[in-house]
Structures are given as C-alpha cells and as structure tokens.
mmCIF file of the C-alpha atoms, coordinates in Angstrom:
data_MODEL
# 
_entry.id   MODEL 
# 
loop_
_atom_site.group_PDB 
_atom_site.id 
_atom_site.type_symbol 
_atom_site.label_atom_id 
_atom_site.label_alt_id 
_atom_site.label_comp_id 
_atom_site.label_asym_id 
_atom_site.label_entity_id 
_atom_site.label_seq_id 
_atom_site.pdbx_PDB_ins_code 
_atom_site.Cartn_x 
_atom_site.Cartn_y 
_atom_site.Cartn_z 
_atom_site.occupancy 
_atom_site.B_iso_or_equiv 
_atom_site.pdbx_formal_charge 
_atom_site.auth_seq_id 
_atom_site.auth_comp_id 
_atom_site.auth_asym_id 
_atom_site.auth_atom_id 
_atom_site.pdbx_PDB_model_num 
ATOM 1  C CA . MET A 1 1  ? 111.757 111.810 93.666 1.00 0.00 ? 1  MET A CA 1 
ATOM 2  C CA . LEU A 1 2  ? 114.981 109.895 94.275 1.00 0.00 ? 2  LEU A CA 1 
ATOM 3  C CA . THR A 1 3  ? 113.289 106.544 93.761 1.00 0.00 ? 3  THR A CA 1 
ATOM 4  C CA . VAL A 1 4  ? 111.953 107.712 90.406 1.00 0.00 ? 4  VAL A CA 1 
ATOM 5  C CA . LEU A 1 5  ? 115.455 108.720 89.294 1.00 0.00 ? 5  LEU A CA 1 
ATOM 6  C CA . LEU A 1 6  ? 116.908 105.425 90.476 1.00 0.00 ? 6  LEU A CA 1 
ATOM 7  C CA . ALA A 1 7  ? 114.188 103.480 88.676 1.00 0.00 ? 7  ALA A CA 1 
ATOM 8  C CA . ASP A 1 8  ? 114.885 105.406 85.462 1.00 0.00 ? 8  ASP A CA 1 
ATOM 9  C CA . THR A 1 9  ? 118.604 104.703 85.604 1.00 0.00 ? 9  THR A CA 1 
ATOM 10 C CA . THR A 1 10 ? 117.995 101.031 86.373 1.00 0.00 ? 10 THR A CA 1 
ATOM 11 C CA . GLU A 1 11 ? 115.694 100.714 83.383 1.00 0.00 ? 11 GLU A CA 1 
ATOM 12 C CA . ALA A 1 12 ? 118.186 102.528 81.148 1.00 0.00 ? 12 ALA A CA 1 
ATOM 13 C CA . ALA A 1 13 ? 121.092 100.383 82.297 1.00 0.00 ? 13 ALA A CA 1 
ATOM 14 C CA . ALA A 1 14 ? 119.055 97.225  81.811 1.00 0.00 ? 14 ALA A CA 1 
ATOM 15 C CA . GLY A 1 15 ? 119.364 97.696  78.042 1.00 0.00 ? 15 GLY A CA 1 
ATOM 16 C CA . PHE A 1 16 ? 123.161 97.274  78.162 1.00 0.00 ? 16 PHE A CA 1 
ATOM 17 C CA . SER A 1 17 ? 125.042 94.097  78.879 1.00 0.00 ? 17 SER A CA 1 
ATOM 18 C CA . ASP A 1 18 ? 127.774 93.962  81.497 1.00 0.00 ? 18 ASP A CA 1 
ATOM 19 C CA . THR A 1 19 ? 130.381 93.659  78.766 1.00 0.00 ? 19 THR A CA 1 
ATOM 20 C CA . ALA A 1 20 ? 129.177 96.856  77.096 1.00 0.00 ? 20 ALA A CA 1 
ATOM 21 C CA . LEU A 1 21 ? 129.272 98.801  80.357 1.00 0.00 ? 21 LEU A CA 1 
ATOM 22 C CA . ILE A 1 22 ? 132.792 97.514  81.093 1.00 0.00 ? 22 ILE A CA 1 
ATOM 23 C CA . ALA A 1 23 ? 133.920 98.565  77.612 1.00 0.00 ? 23 ALA A CA 1 
ATOM 24 C CA . ILE A 1 24 ? 132.435 102.044 78.073 1.00 0.00 ? 24 ILE A CA 1 
ATOM 25 C CA . ALA A 1 25 ? 134.134 102.462 81.470 1.00 0.00 ? 25 ALA A CA 1 
ATOM 26 C CA . ALA A 1 26 ? 137.488 101.352 80.065 1.00 0.00 ? 26 ALA A CA 1 
ATOM 27 C CA . ALA A 1 27 ? 137.084 103.723 77.105 1.00 0.00 ? 27 ALA A CA 1 
ATOM 28 C CA . VAL A 1 28 ? 136.472 106.631 79.474 1.00 0.00 ? 28 VAL A CA 1 
ATOM 29 C CA . ALA A 1 29 ? 139.646 105.764 81.395 1.00 0.00 ? 29 ALA A CA 1 
ATOM 30 C CA . ILE A 1 30 ? 141.616 105.666 78.141 1.00 0.00 ? 30 ILE A CA 1 
ATOM 31 C CA . LEU A 1 31 ? 140.154 109.046 77.122 1.00 0.00 ? 31 LEU A CA 1 
ATOM 32 C CA . VAL A 1 32 ? 141.427 110.475 80.411 1.00 0.00 ? 32 VAL A CA 1 
ATOM 33 C CA . ALA A 1 33 ? 144.903 109.211 79.518 1.00 0.00 ? 33 ALA A CA 1 
ATOM 34 C CA . ALA A 1 34 ? 144.636 110.711 76.028 1.00 0.00 ? 34 ALA A CA 1 
ATOM 35 C CA . GLY A 1 35 ? 143.571 114.067 77.465 1.00 0.00 ? 35 GLY A CA 1 
ATOM 36 C CA . ALA A 1 36 ? 146.497 114.034 79.852 1.00 0.00 ? 36 ALA A CA 1 
ATOM 37 C CA . ALA A 1 37 ? 148.890 113.277 76.988 1.00 0.00 ? 37 ALA A CA 1 
ATOM 38 C CA . ILE A 1 38 ? 147.559 116.309 75.122 1.00 0.00 ? 38 ILE A CA 1 
ATOM 39 C CA . ALA A 1 39 ? 148.043 118.385 78.277 1.00 0.00 ? 39 ALA A CA 1 
ATOM 40 C CA . MET A 1 40 ? 151.656 117.223 78.464 1.00 0.00 ? 40 MET A CA 1 
ATOM 41 C CA . GLY A 1 41 ? 152.261 118.378 74.902 1.00 0.00 ? 41 GLY A CA 1 
ATOM 42 C CA . ILE A 1 42 ? 150.749 121.768 75.620 1.00 0.00 ? 42 ILE A CA 1 
ATOM 43 C CA . ALA A 1 43 ? 152.827 122.136 78.800 1.00 0.00 ? 43 ALA A CA 1 
ATOM 44 C CA . VAL A 1 44 ? 156.071 121.325 76.997 1.00 0.00 ? 44 VAL A CA 1 
ATOM 45 C CA . GLY A 1 45 ? 155.220 123.766 74.219 1.00 0.00 ? 45 GLY A CA 1 
ATOM 46 C CA . LYS A 1 46 ? 154.479 126.566 76.663 1.00 0.00 ? 46 LYS A CA 1 
ATOM 47 C CA . ALA A 1 47 ? 157.676 125.854 78.589 1.00 0.00 ? 47 ALA A CA 1 
ATOM 48 C CA . LEU A 1 48 ? 159.710 126.069 75.386 1.00 0.00 ? 48 LEU A CA 1 
ATOM 49 C CA . GLU A 1 49 ? 158.049 129.380 74.537 1.00 0.00 ? 49 GLU A CA 1 
ATOM 50 C CA . SER A 1 50 ? 158.886 130.685 78.010 1.00 0.00 ? 50 SER A CA 1 
ATOM 51 C CA . ILE A 1 51 ? 162.511 129.604 77.729 1.00 0.00 ? 51 ILE A CA 1 
ATOM 52 C CA . ALA A 1 52 ? 162.738 131.250 74.308 1.00 0.00 ? 52 ALA A CA 1 
ATOM 53 C CA . ARG A 1 53 ? 161.472 134.531 75.775 1.00 0.00 ? 53 ARG A CA 1 
ATOM 54 C CA . GLN A 1 54 ? 163.602 134.437 78.908 1.00 0.00 ? 54 GLN A CA 1 
ATOM 55 C CA . PRO A 1 55 ? 166.662 132.209 78.461 1.00 0.00 ? 55 PRO A CA 1 
ATOM 56 C CA . GLU A 1 56 ? 168.053 133.197 81.860 1.00 0.00 ? 56 GLU A CA 1 
ATOM 57 C CA . ALA A 1 57 ? 165.086 131.509 83.596 1.00 0.00 ? 57 ALA A CA 1 
ATOM 58 C CA . ASP A 1 58 ? 165.527 128.143 81.885 1.00 0.00 ? 58 ASP A CA 1 
ATOM 59 C CA . LYS A 1 59 ? 166.515 126.185 85.010 1.00 0.00 ? 59 LYS A CA 1 
ATOM 60 C CA . LYS A 1 60 ? 163.534 127.406 87.027 1.00 0.00 ? 60 LYS A CA 1 
ATOM 61 C CA . ILE A 1 61 ? 161.137 126.784 84.128 1.00 0.00 ? 61 ILE A CA 1 
ATOM 62 C CA . SER A 1 62 ? 162.595 123.312 83.553 1.00 0.00 ? 62 SER A CA 1 
ATOM 63 C CA . LYS A 1 63 ? 162.189 122.322 87.200 1.00 0.00 ? 63 LYS A CA 1 
ATOM 64 C CA . THR A 1 64 ? 158.574 123.460 87.233 1.00 0.00 ? 64 THR A CA 1 
ATOM 65 C CA . LEU A 1 65 ? 157.906 121.707 83.924 1.00 0.00 ? 65 LEU A CA 1 
ATOM 66 C CA . ILE A 1 66 ? 159.340 118.403 85.142 1.00 0.00 ? 66 ILE A CA 1 
ATOM 67 C CA . LEU A 1 67 ? 157.281 118.560 88.339 1.00 0.00 ? 67 LEU A CA 1 
ATOM 68 C CA . GLY A 1 68 ? 154.101 119.258 86.363 1.00 0.00 ? 68 GLY A CA 1 
ATOM 69 C CA . LEU A 1 69 ? 154.843 116.458 83.903 1.00 0.00 ? 69 LEU A CA 1 
ATOM 70 C CA . VAL A 1 70 ? 155.325 114.043 86.789 1.00 0.00 ? 70 VAL A CA 1 
ATOM 71 C CA . PHE A 1 71 ? 151.880 114.876 88.154 1.00 0.00 ? 71 PHE A CA 1 
ATOM 72 C CA . ILE A 1 72 ? 150.273 114.511 84.728 1.00 0.00 ? 72 ILE A CA 1 
ATOM 73 C CA . GLU A 1 73 ? 152.064 111.211 84.124 1.00 0.00 ? 73 GLU A CA 1 
ATOM 74 C CA . THR A 1 74 ? 150.828 109.936 87.483 1.00 0.00 ? 74 THR A CA 1 
ATOM 75 C CA . CYS A 1 75 ? 147.273 110.716 86.389 1.00 0.00 ? 75 CYS A CA 1 
ATOM 76 C CA . ILE A 1 76 ? 147.857 108.767 83.163 1.00 0.00 ? 76 ILE A CA 1 
ATOM 77 C CA . ILE A 1 77 ? 149.241 105.762 85.034 1.00 0.00 ? 77 ILE A CA 1 
ATOM 78 C CA . TYR A 1 78 ? 146.271 105.719 87.413 1.00 0.00 ? 78 TYR A CA 1 
ATOM 79 C CA . ALA A 1 79 ? 143.826 105.916 84.491 1.00 0.00 ? 79 ALA A CA 1 
ATOM 80 C CA . LEU A 1 80 ? 145.525 103.031 82.703 1.00 0.00 ? 80 LEU A CA 1 
ATOM 81 C CA . VAL A 1 81 ? 145.596 100.921 85.881 1.00 0.00 ? 81 VAL A CA 1 
ATOM 82 C CA . VAL A 1 82 ? 141.891 101.570 86.365 1.00 0.00 ? 82 VAL A CA 1 
ATOM 83 C CA . ALA A 1 83 ? 141.211 100.613 82.739 1.00 0.00 ? 83 ALA A CA 1 
ATOM 84 C CA . ILE A 1 84 ? 143.163 97.373  83.122 1.00 0.00 ? 84 ILE A CA 1 
ATOM 85 C CA . LEU A 1 85 ? 141.363 96.554  86.362 1.00 0.00 ? 85 LEU A CA 1 
ATOM 86 C CA . ILE A 1 86 ? 138.010 97.247  84.761 1.00 0.00 ? 86 ILE A CA 1 
ATOM 87 C CA . ILE A 1 87 ? 138.764 95.047  81.771 1.00 0.00 ? 87 ILE A CA 1 
ATOM 88 C CA . PHE A 1 88 ? 140.351 92.065  83.507 1.00 0.00 ? 88 PHE A CA 1 
ATOM 89 C CA . VAL A 1 89 ? 138.845 92.024  87.008 1.00 0.00 ? 89 VAL A CA 1 
ATOM 90 C CA . MET A 1 90 ? 135.225 93.015  86.507 1.00 0.00 ? 90 MET A CA 1 
# 
C-alpha cells in the first residue's frame, strides 16, 4: 500500500520542474507570513477593544499583547528565512 502511494506521488511530482517546486514552497512560506500579519492585526484590534472596555487594565493587556506580538513576529521571521533559504540555497 505504501509503495503504491509513493509511486503515485513520484509520478505526480515528475510533472513539475525543480524550479516550480521551489517557487511553490517559497510561496507557502510567504503565505504563512501573510497569515501571521493578519493575526497581528486582529490581536491589536482585540487588545484595543479590551482597553476601551476596561481602561484600568491597560498595562496588563499591553504586556500580554506585546508578548503575543513577539511570538507572532518570530513565526514571520522564521517563515521568511525559510523562504529565502528555499529560493537561494536549493
């Protein structure tokens, strides 16, 4: 069963050139970065709504927001590094 699946994927990948597969992989990495940027916008919007509802909790909300944005930005940087490596190294 596994050999049949591997043979099917090999035949399907044989139709694409290496350049096309590299371009697809880089595009996926860039889409990850775009998705993370959208998530950052949503997070900032929700934080602003929370601060508007409870102004006394602004420092705690801001700290949590900054920490979350740092993690999202790290994901974006890793995706862009992977895309650059895929394009220029492979």
